N, C-alpha and C positions, 0 to 999 in steps of 0.2 A: 516661527515660520508657518503661514498658513497650510493646512491641508487641502483647502478648497480653492487652490489657485494653481493654474496650469503652469508648468515650468517650460520655458522655451529652450529648445535644443538647437535649432537651426532656424534662421529667416532669410528670405530673399524677396526682393522687389522687382516683379515682372513688369509691371506697369510703370510708364513715365509720361508725364504730361497728362492728356485728356484721355489716355486709354481706359476702356471699361472692359469687364469680364463678367460672365454668367456662370451658371452652373455646370453647363456642358463644356466649358473651355478648359477643363483639366483632365489629364489622363496619367495614370501611373503604370509603369511596366519596364521590362527589359527591351526597350525599344531598339537598342543597337545590337541586340542578340549577343551580348557579351558572355564569355565562358563563366564568369563568376556569378552570373545571373543577378547583378546588381540593378535595383530598380531605380529608374529615373522619372522625374516629374516634367511632363510635357504640358505647356501652357500656350494657348492661343488667345489673342485678344480680338475684341470686336474692330480693332483697327488694323487687323491683319498680320500681326507680328506674332512668329512662333518662336518660343524659347523652350530650350531643354536643360534642366537642372540635374545635377547628381549631388545630393547632400552628404558629403563625406566628412567635413570637418564641423566640430561643434562651434555654433554661432554664425557660421557662414562667411564666405569670402568670394571675391570676383572669380576665383578659379573653378567655383562650382557651376558657373554658367558655361555649358558645354557648346551651345549654338543659340544663335539669333538670326532668324530669317524673316524677312519682309515678303509677304505674299501680296499677290495683285488684287485682292478682295478681302472684305471682312470675314474672319473666321468665326462661324457660328458654334462649331463643336469639334472635338478630336476625340477618336477611339483607337484602341489598339486591337490587332487580331491577326489570325492567319488569313491573309487577304491574296496572297500569292501562292502558286503551286509549291514552293520549296519549303513549305512547313516554318517559315521564319515569322517573326512579328513584324508587322508593318503598321503604319500610321495612316488612319483615314482622316481627311480634313475636309469638313463640310463648309462650303462657301453658299451664299445666297443662290447662285446660278451654276455651281459646279461642285462636283465631288471628286476629289483627288485622293489616290492612294500613293504614299511616298515610302521611301526606305531611308533610314538613317545610319550612315556607315562612317567608318573612321578613314579619312583619306590619306593623312600623312601622320607620323607620330616622331617627334624629335625631342632631345633633352632640353632644349631652350623653351619651346613653346608647348610641348606636350602634344596631346592628340588633337587633331583638327577634324571636327565632324562636319558632314555635308548632308544635305537633303536632296534626293533625287526622286522625281516623280517617275512611278512605274506606269501608271495609266490614270485616266480621268474620264469622267462622264459628265457631259453637259446636260443641265436640267432645264426642262421646258417650263417648269413653274418654280416660283420662288420657294426655297426650302424654309423649313422651320427647325426641325430637329432629325436625329437618326438614331438607329440602334443596330447592333451587330449580333450574329449569332448563327448556329448551324441549322438554317432552315431546312425543313424537309427531311431531318435526321442524317445529314451528310456527316461525314468523318473527316477529320484532319484538314478542314478548310472552313472558313467563315463567310457568310454572305452579308449584305449591307441592305437595310430598308431605310428609305428616306421619307419623311412626311413633309408634304408641302403645306403652304399656308392656306390653301383652299381644300384640304382634306385628302389628297390623292397620296396613296402609298406607292412608292416606286421600289422595286426589288432589283438588286444587281448581284448577279453570280460572278463575283469577282470582276473580270474585265468585260463581261458581257451583260447587256440589259435582258431581264427576265420578263417582267409583265409589270403593270400599274393597275391599281384599283382605288376607286373612290369609296370613302367611308360613307355610310348611309346617314341621314339625318344630321350632317355635319354643320357646325357653325364657326367654331374656332378651334385650333389645334391645342391638343394637350400633351403631357408628357408620353412618352413612347418606351416600351420595355418588352424584352423577349424571355419566354418562358420555356426553357429547353425541355423539360420533363413532359410537357403536353404538346410541344411545338406550337405554341401559341404566342400571338402578338397581343399586348395589353396596353390599353390607351383610356383617356377619360374623355367625356363628351361635356358639352357646355351645360347639360341639364344635371350635371353632378352625378353621373353614373360612371362606374368602372366598367369597361367592355372588353371582352376577349374575342379574337378572330383566330380561328385555326389557319395555319399556313396552307394546309391542303384546300380548304374552302376558299381562301383568297386565290389560289391558283386555277381552280376549276370554275370560279364564277366568271360572269359576263365580262368581257374585256371592255374597259372605258375609253371612250373618245374624248369625252368632256364631262364636266360635271353634270350637265343636264340632258345628256344623251348617252345611251347604251346600245351597243350594236346588237342586233339579233344574231344568235348563234346557238350552239349546242349547249354552251355552259349554263350555269345556274346563276340566279341573282344572290348578291352578297348578303349573307345573315351573320348575325352575331352568335357566338358560341354560348356565351353567358353575359350576364351583366348584373352588377351589384349596385345598389342605390346607397350612396353614402352620405348624401345631403350636405357636402362640404366642397368648397372649391379645391382642386387637387394641385399641390405644388410639385410633388415629385412621386415617381413610382419606381421601386426596386424590389428584386427578389433574392432570397437567400436560401440555399439548399443545405440542409443539415445532414451531414454525410453518416452521421452516427444513427440518426433516426430514419434517414432515407426519404424524408419528406421536404417539399418545397414551400416556403411561405411568401405570399405577395404582400408587401409593405406599402401602404398608400399614406402620404403625408398630406394632410389637408390644412387650412389656415387656422383650425382650431383643435383638430383631432388627428389621431394616428390609428389607422386601421389595419388589422392584419387578416388577410383572405386566405383561404385554402385554394388549391389548384382548380376546384370546380367553382370558385367565386363565393363560397359560403364564408360567413363571418367566423373568424377564429377568436378574435377579442379586439376591443376598441379601448383607446386610452384618450380621455379629453384633457387638454393642457390648460393651465392657467396663464399661459403666456402665448405670444405669437411666435411660431417656430420659423426659422430661416432655412434650414437644410437638416439632412439626416444622413445616417449611413448605418446599415446593419453589419455586425461581424459575429464570429463564432464566440460562444460562451464557454467557460470552464465547467459549468453545471450542465449535467446531462438533461436533455429534454427543454432547454430554454435557449433563447437567442438574446444577444445583447444589441442595444441600438444606441447610437450617439445622435442625440437631438439638440440642436444649438438654436437659441433664441434670438430675437433681434436685439436684445440687451446685451449679447455677447456672453451669455451663460450656457455652458455645456452640461447636459443632463445624460446620465449613463443609465438606462433602462434595461432591466432583466425582465424580459416580457412586459408586465404591467406594473413592476415594482422597482422603485428609484433606488439605484445602488449607489450612485455617487452624483455630485454635482461640482463643476469647477468654473472658473471665471477665466474667459479668453481675453486676449489683449485687443481683439477687434471683433467685428460681426461679419462672419464668413458667409459666402453664398455656395461654398462646396465644402464638404468634410469627409474624410475617409480614414481607413486605417492601413498602415504599411504592414503587410504581413512578412516581408522579407526585407533585407538591406543590412546596413552596418548596425543598426539598432532596432530589433523587432518590437512591433506592437506600438510604434508611434502614430499620433493623430496628425493628419496632414490637413491643413485648412487654408482657404484662399478668400479674399474678400473681393469686392467689386472694383477695387483699385488695383488689384494685382499683387497685393502683399501675401506671401506665402509664409506660413509658419509651421514647424514641427515641434508639437508639444508632447509631453509625458505628464502623467498625473502622479501626485505624491509629493514628497519633500526631498530637498537635498540633504545629504549627510552633514551632520555638525563636525567641524573640525576641532572644536574647542571641548574639553572636558570640564564640567562644572565642578567648582570646588565643594568638598564636603562641608555641611553645614555645622558650625560650632554648636555643640550640645551645652546647655546650661539648664540650671534648675528654674523652674517656673514658680514665680511669686503669685500665689493664687490671690492675696489680698489686693495687690495692684490690678490683677486682671478683673476682679469684681468691681473695683472702683471704676475702672476703665469702661466696663460693661454698663454700669449705672449711668455714667456720663453720657455714653453713646445712645442709651435708651432715651434719656431725657432730650437729647437733640432731635431724635427721632419723633418723639411726642410732640416737640414744639413746630417741627415742620409738617407734621400730619394734620394740623388744625385746617379746616376748610376755609379757603380764600374766598372773600367777598369780591366778585368781579363787577358788581353793580356800580354806577357812576356815583361819586360822592357828591354831596351838596356843594362843596367848594368848587368842584370841577364845573358843575352847572352854573355857579354864580359867575365865573370868569366870563361867560358869554351870555347875553340877553338879546331877545328879539321883541320889539314892541311896534305897535302901529299908531301913527298920528290920527286922531279923529277926523273924519271926513265932513267938511263944512257944507258942501253942497256939491251940485253937478258942475261940470266944466261949462263955460260959456259957449264953446264951439262943440257940436256934436260931430258924428261921423256917419257916413254913407257908405254901407259895405255891400249893397246889392244894386241891382239895375234900376230900382225905384228911386224916386227923390226923396224918400222918407229919411229924415235926420233922427238918429237914435242918440240917446245921451250917453255921455262918458263921464267917468269920475277918475280922479288921479289918486292913487294910493301911495303914502309915503311910509316906507318900512325903516325903521332905526336899528341898526346893529350896533351894539355896545360891547366892546371887549376890555375887561380891566387887566388882562394879563400883559406883563411887560414884553413877552415874546409874541410877535404876530403869528396869526394863523395862516398857513400857506394858502388853503383853498377853502372857501366857504360858498356853498350852493344854496341860494334862496328860491324856492319853488312855491308859486302860488297856483292853487288847484280850483278854478271856478268850473261850474257846471252849467250847461246851457239853461236858459238863454244868455247867461253871461259869458264874455269870452275875453281874453287877455292876449294881445298880439304877441307878448313876450312872456312866457309862463315861468322860466327858469333863468336866473342870473348867477354867473359864477364870479366871485371875488376872490382876488389874491392878496396876500399881505394884509389882513384884517387885523387891526390893532397895531401896537408898537408905534412906529413913527411915519408909516407908509400906508397907503390904500391905492389898490390898483384895480381895475375892472376888466371883465372879459365877458362876452356875449352880445354885443350889438350895441343898440340904442339905450343905454343905461345913463339915466341922470343921477349922480351921487355927488356928495360932498363930505369931508370929514371935519369934524370939530370936536371940541373937548366939552363933556357933559358929564357931571357928576364925578364918579371915581375913575373914568377911563375915557379914551377917545370914542366918539360915536360916529357912524357912518350912516347916510340916509340914502337909500335906493329908491327909485319912483317906479312904479307900475301904472299902466292905463287899462281900464275895463270899460267895456261898453256892452249895451244890450243889443242882441241880434234879432230880437222879435220872433224867434222860432216858436216858443211855447211859453205857458205861463211860468212865472218865477215860483220856485218851491221854497226857498230859503234865502234869507238875506245875509247869512254867515258863510264865508269862503275860507277854507283851511290854508294855512301859512306855514311852511316849515323850513328850517335852515339846517343843512347837514355840513359838518365839518370834522376835521380830525384834531384832537387836542395835542398838546405839546409832548404827551406821553405815547402817542401814535394809536390811540384808542379813537374809534369813530363815535361820534356824539350827534344828537339832533335835539333841536329846540322847536317847539311848536307854538303856534299863535293862530288867531283867526281875525279876518277882516270883516267887519260889519258895515254892509252897504246901506246908502240911504235908500228909502222908499221910493224916492223920486227916479231911481235908476230902473225900478220894475214896473211902475204905473205912471199914468199922467192922468190930470183932472178931466172930468167928462160930465155931461148931464147925468144925474141919476135915473135909474128905471123903477118903475112901480112894482113889476112883477118879476119873479126870478124862479127857477127850478129848485134851487137848493137855498134853505135859510137856516141860520144859526142865531139863536136867541141867548143872550147872557144877562144875568142879573147881578146888581150891586147894592150896596147899602149907602150909597152916596147919591147926592142929586146929580142929574144929567149935566155934562160939561158941554162946552162949545166945540163941536167937532171941527170947525174950520180952524181953531186956535190949536186944537190936538193934532191936526194934519197939516200943520203950516208948512212944513218942508216940501209939500206937494203943490202948494199954492191953490188950494181948492177955494171955490166961490160959493157962497150960501145960495141956495135955491129957493125963491119967493120970498127972500128977505128972512128966511128962518136958518139959523146954524145948526138945525137938528138933522139935516140930511145932505149928504156929499156923494159924489160919484167919482169912481176911479176906473181907469181902463189900462189893462194890459196892452203892450206893445204887439202882443199876438192877436188882438181883437177882443178879447173876453172882458166884460164890464162887471164890476163889482159896486154895490151900493152900501153905504153905512148909514143906519137910522138911529136916532135917539128918541125915546118916548117922551111925550110931553108931560104926562100926568104920573108917571110911574118911573122907577129907577132901572129900566131896561134899555139895552142896545140890541140891535139886529144887524147882522152882516148877511148879504144875500148876493147870489150870483148864479149865472148858468153854468159856471164851471165848478164842480166840487173840489178839484185838487187847488183851485185858484183862491179857495177860502183861506187857506192855512196862512200864507204870508201876511195878508192884510188882518186877520184875527190875532195873529201872533204880535203884530207891530202895534195893533190897537190896544192889547192887554198891556204890553210893556208900557207904552206912552201913558196909559191911564194910571198905572201904579206910579210911575215917576211923577206925574202931575199931583196925585194926592200926597205923595211923601214930601213934596216941595211945600204943599199947602199946610201939612200938618194937621193936627187935631185929633180928637177921638169921637168915635171909635175908628180903628184902622180899617182901611178899605178892604172889602171882602167881595170876591167875584166868584160866581157859581154859574153852573149851567143846569137848568132844570131838567133837561132831557126832552125826548129820549135820544139815545144815541143813534145817529143815522148810519145803522148797519146795512140796510138795504142798498143805499147808494154806495157804500164801501165794497159790498159784496158784488155789486154790478162791475166796478173796476176789477175786482179780484177775478170774476168769471171772464172778463175780456181778456185779461192778461193770460190766464190759464188756457182759454181756446187758442190763443196765438202761439203758445208754448207747445201745445199738442199738434197744432198745424205744421209748426217748424220740424217737430220730431218725425212727423209722417213724411215731410219732404225729404228729410235727411235719410230715412230708410228707403224711400223711392229712389233718391239719387244713389244709394249704395247698390240697390238692385240693378238699375240700369248701368252703373258703371261696371259691374261684374258682368252683365250680359254683354256690354261693349268689348270688354276684354276677350270673353269667349268667343264672340264672332270674329274678332281680330286674329286669335289663335287659329281658328278654323280657316279663315282666309289664307293666313301665312302658310298653313300646311299645304293648302291647294296650290299656292304659287311656287313652293319648294317641290312639289311633286314632280317627278321626272315625266310623268304620263298626264298630260293636260286632262282635266275634267270639268264639267259645267259647275258654276258657281251656285246653282240652285237658289238664286235670289238672294244670297247672303250679302251682296254688296248694297242691296236696297235695305236689308234689315240693319246693316252697319250705319247707313246714312239715316234711318228713322230713329234709331236708338241714339244716334248724336244729337238729332234735333230735340229729342226728348229730354236728353241731359242738359241742353241748353235751356229749355223752357222750365224744367224743375229748378234749375240753377237761379233763373231771374225770379222765379216764385218765392223761392227761399231767401233770395236777397230782400225782396219786398217784405216779407214776413219779418225777417230779422230787424229791419228798420222800424217796423210797427211795433215790434216786441220792445225795442229800445224806448220808444215813447211810452208804452204801456208800463214798463218798469219804473219810469220817471213818475208817471201818474199815480202808481200803486205806492211809491215810496213817499209823494207828497200827501196823498191820502192817509197813509198810515201816521204820518206826523200830525195831521189833523185829528185823527181819532185819538192818538195819545194825548194830544192837548186838551180835548174835550173830557177824556176821562179824568185828567187831573182835576178839572173844573167841577165835574160830576160827582166825584168822590171825595169829598174834603178829608176823610180818614186816611188816605193814601199818602204815606209818608215818601220823602225824598229817595230813601233807600227802596221802598216797594215801587216807586216811579221807575227807577233805574233797573229793577229786576223786570218790570214789565216791558221796558223798551228793549232789553236784552232778549226777551223771548218773542215778543211781537215787533220784529226789528224793521226799521224803516230802510234798512240798507238791502236793496233788491239788484242782484246781479243776475243777468241772463246767460252768461257764459259758464257758469259753474256746473259741474257734473251732477250735483245735489242741488235741486232748486229751491227757491224760497218757500213753496208751499209745504215741502217735506220737512224742512228744518223747523218752521214755525209751528206745524202741526206737532212735532215731536217735543218742542219746548212748551207749548201751551199744554200738552198732555201731561208733561212732567209737572207742571204747576197744578193741575187739576188732581194729580195722584199724590202730591206731596203737602203742600201748605194749605192748599184749598180743598183737600179731600174731606168729605163728610163722614166717612166710616172706614174701617180698616179694610173692607172688601175692595174698596177703590184703590187703596195703596198696594193691593197684593198682585194687581194686574201687571204683567210683564210689558217691556217696551217692544215696539214694532220696528222692522227694518225701514230704513230711509229709501223708498223707492216711489216713483212716480205714480200718484194715485189715478184712478179712472175718472174721478170727478172731484169737485170740491165740497161736496155735501158735508162730508165728516169734518173737514176743516173749518167750516162756517158754523156748523154746530158746536164744535169745541170753542171758537172765539166767542160766541154768544153766550155759552155757559159760563166762560171766564168773566165776562163783564156782569153777568148776573150775580155771581157769587161776590165779586167786588163790591156791588151796589148794596149787598147784604151785610157788609162789614168784614169781608175776607181779607186776611192779613198775609201780604206777600213777603214772607220771611223764610229763607231757606235755612236758617241755623237750626241747631239742635235743642234750643231753648225751649 
């Protein structure tokens, strides 16, 4: 039997149907003034039902319900005290617009029905404002009687000296009501404000302050303005406030329960100690400790776990059967020291901690001699099992699992016959149809396969993602809209073909003709898997034939060891026409307007690609080199084709794009800082204006409304400028990415000694992936990567290798980065080896 599970002694269901209960809806005491001083449990619901229980028998029965009374209004809270002059215990019931004080008496007592209890109203007070909560105490130091203080929803404290109204006061700087508690030792009322302060008001200060007619008006008189006695900033939303007096030590501690912390304050508001919880508390209750100088606290979490704290030390924890909204300890009754809890549905439990006594005596264990040889063999066998099961498990996908599902793309034969018009102009943009085949050799079909195509502008796919269900096996279904598919048998398993449509939007020059394609699925063992491939688009989707241009701003010349080829034949899929009857010059035009010219020398083995757009050179040059290699591979013969770039590397043009992107990034950062400053100023002006509007004495605004309007207009203007800069930065990212791809391609042609592994290392350091949304920008990461190469495999001396790495932060300019890139290319041209191995 677990020690850490609470034991139920009694339970009762106060609520039925849709009744709800809160923290203040329960009170415990000798409400009927019985001679045996047996404590009763009084519960009032928000539906207006009052019930009184006397937990006499273990487990609970219907006879424990002494009284059930239906009030004419919801019950917000119940309290017990000496509220009438005869020194008896009476019940205070708080309604939204009424405060009623009632007596509970035994009207008749018979042998058959037992005692019959009745509720008689002694007096009541009508409330001018909607009530929130109340507290009871001997205000002003009176003896043998209790007074009541009611807090309204708009922050007014109304004091009632039994059957007569005393006075009412508004709390200063009030926004929402908080818990209310009375501290008898200092005659102080304690509450919390919406700014997370615990505030204390002396009763005498409340009594002599200016009488309040309304929240925004105070009569002029001889009294004083209401001031707080002390306040303590706890920085947490207050859930409950309770006080506890240690009669042995003679001091009173104020306990404040927050959403994440528990605070213990002294009588003057000074912090005694604080305890931060790793859970969300629901309710708490302090009670006397058996250790001198300490106080025990019951704290219940929203998960139903009760923690017993001795000051800041956890003494015990126990699991409750429910999540209560109120918890306390019965100090008197049939069984002393029980925990009383109630949840929001009205379920009441009486718990005790510990275990139930065992009624069975365990049999003595038979003693026998130990066979040490058998024990040694058993130990060796168990250690062998442990070693076998302690081997590391390889969770990587197996090759067989990958072969069960494959993804391949059919070659694209050409453009579609009919194009598409996606803007207001009459321009018809080309489209292509991509056919993706999914093959599953598994006998069990895959439940869900998501095929995603990820094109970048200017290419666009109306449907980027397709969801297929039942892939493989004997069926194939589709989800996701206009998907054309069919299932057939191909090779070792059924194959399904899905169709995508891609067209050119004409927004910018094309940077690459390869589009990533990925399929996500869950295999038969429940493990997520993905298969990657790429779609290679035809050049005709990016460019169209046009007349060539003689002059251009950017020119790239490459050399080969073969005779020039017919450019019209090489670019056959674009349908280019020879200019002047010579097949040595063709013109291509991007759909965004830029023109590219490809020239072949008549008397030498050189080719030139030129254009007014530096990023636009990459896609045509890459396509041209690929087609040239395929052409001579098909022709055969020796020597093999050799393509080289004589240089120089166009670093100035590349650095211009880099500087443009860096300036936009700095401009965006300055806009974000200005926007943060203006937003802070806007909130400060709002707080000032709100304080002026809440002030009971009207004062001039001192042009703060004009300042608020001006700041608002500045925020809108800066936001629009930041939006425009973000759009320009996205285009600059794309241009820098395409220019980096062109630079890497030229370096491969410029340095014949650069191996494939070295080219991969160079591409990982001088990355063509440019993202503007990252915290660490492209400039910082590339500078750190290039610096690493210069200090390791490309270092000239041990002095360069000893220099430490710098922090990744935004530089003030790009001078250092450009210097490192130029130095990297210079050392590569002199035979540098990009190898990070230790060999």
